[in-house]
C-alpha positions in Angstrom: 6.3 -40.6 35.5 4.0 -39.2 32.3 2.8 -42.4 29.9 5.4 -42.4 27.0 4.2 -44.1 23.6 6.4 -45.3 21.0 6.6 -44.3 17.3 4.2 -47.0 15.9 1.5 -46.3 19.1 1.6 -42.7 17.8 1.7 -43.8 14.3 -1.6 -46.1 14.7 -3.4 -43.2 17.4 -2.8 -40.1 14.9 -2.6 -42.0 11.2 0.4 -40.5 10.9 2.9 -42.6 9.1 6.4 -43.1 11.0 8.6 -41.2 8.3 6.0 -38.1 8.8 6.4 -38.2 12.6 10.4 -38.2 11.8 10.0 -35.3 9.4 7.8 -33.2 11.7 10.8 -34.0 14.1 13.5 -32.9 11.5 12.0 -29.8 10.2 11.3 -28.8 13.9 7.6 -28.7 14.2 8.2 -31.2 17.2 11.0 -30.8 20.0 12.1 -32.3 22.9 11.4 -36.0 21.9 12.9 -37.9 24.3 15.0 -41.5 23.6 14.8 -44.8 25.5 18.2 -46.5 26.0 18.2 -47.7 22.9 17.7 -44.2 21.1 14.1 -45.1 20.1 11.6 -42.1 20.0 9.2 -42.0 23.3 6.7 -39.4 22.8 4.7 -37.5 25.3 0.9 -37.4 26.0 1.4 -33.5 24.7 3.4 -34.7 21.7 0.0 -37.1 20.9 -2.1 -34.0 21.5 0.6 -31.8 19.6 0.7 -34.6 16.8 -3.6 -34.5 16.6 -3.1 -30.7 16.4 -0.5 -31.1 13.1 -2.7 -33.0 11.4 -5.8 -31.0 11.6 -4.2 -28.0 10.1 -2.7 -30.4 7.6 -6.3 -31.6 6.8 -7.4 -28.4 5.8 -5.3 -27.8 3.6 -1.9 -25.3 5.8 1.6 -26.1 4.1 4.3 -26.9 6.2 5.7 -23.3 5.8 2.6 -21.7 7.5 2.7 -24.5 10.2 6.1 -23.7 10.7 4.2 -20.2 12.1 1.8 -21.6 13.4 4.5 -23.3 16.1 6.3 -20.5 16.0 3.3 -18.5 18.0 2.4 -21.4 19.6 5.5 -21.8 21.7 6.9 -17.7 21.9 5.6 -16.9 25.6 5.2 -13.5 23.9 2.8 -14.6 21.3 -1.1 -13.4 22.2 -4.6 -15.2 21.3 -4.6 -12.0 19.2 -1.6 -12.5 17.0 -3.0 -16.4 16.2 -6.6 -15.4 15.9 -5.0 -13.1 13.4 -2.7 -15.5 11.6 -5.8 -17.8 11.2 -7.4 -15.0 9.9 -5.2 -14.5 7.3 -5.0 -17.8 6.7 -8.6 -18.2 6.1 -8.6 -15.6 3.1 -5.8 -17.5 1.6 -8.1 -19.8 1.5 -11.0 -17.8 0.1 -8.8 -17.0 -2.3 -7.9 -20.4 -3.6 -11.7 -21.0 -3.5 -12.5 -18.2 -5.4 -9.8 -19.2 -8.2 -11.0 -23.0 -7.7 -13.9 -22.0 -8.8 -12.9 -19.6 -12.3 -11.0 -22.7 -13.2 -13.9 -24.7 -12.6 -16.4 -22.6 -14.8 -13.7 -23.0 -17.7 -14.1 -26.3 -17.3 -17.8 -26.5 -17.2 -16.9 -24.1 -20.5 -14.8 -26.3 -21.8 -17.3 -29.5 -21.5 -19.7 -27.3 -23.1 -17.7 -26.7 -26.1 -17.1 -30.1 -27.0 -20.8 -31.2 -26.2 -21.8 -28.7 -28.8 -19.1 -30.1 -31.4 -20.1 -33.7 -31.1 -24.0 -32.5 -31.7 -22.7 -30.9 -34.5 -20.4 -34.4 -35.8 -23.4 -36.6 -34.7 -25.7 -34.4 -36.8 -23.2 -34.4 -39.8 -22.7 -38.4 -39.4 -26.1 -38.4 -39.6 -26.9 -36.3 -41.9 -24.0 -37.8 -44.4 -25.3 -41.3 -44.0 -28.9 -40.6 -44.7 -27.6 -39.1 -48.1 -25.9 -42.0 -48.7 -29.3 -43.7 -48.4 -30.7 -41.8 -50.1 -28.2 -42.2 -53.1 -27.8 -46.3 -52.6 -32.0 -46.3 -52.9 -31.9 -44.3 -56.3 -29.2 -46.4 -57.5 -31.0 -49.5 -57.0 -34.1 -48.1 -58.0 -32.5 -47.3 -61.9 -31.0 -50.4 -62.2 
């Protein structure tokens, strides 16, 4: 008989929370989880490997919706390696597009930071000029008296 693992053991091994393990089962990202006589989940070695697989794809930013597509491709007998590669190429392009958007956003943020630095310099120059004018006025008043 194959080794089985409790939810706690799988959680500790994968770093996924127990609610996440249940959620993945609930939404169909993992199927066929056995139960013991008391109804507790018992995970197999292949379930454990699949959770690592899911965690990897979540770590690279893949949304649940697309994880479901990966699951479907993985479990369809008719799915080819080519189809899986094409899926990953498509996902890669989405990530590249997101990076471009983030770079544009970062440029806008940098522009705004530069604007605020320039405004600060103007304000500080104005304050220094104002302070110098007030000091001079006070000196003139004191020397006249």
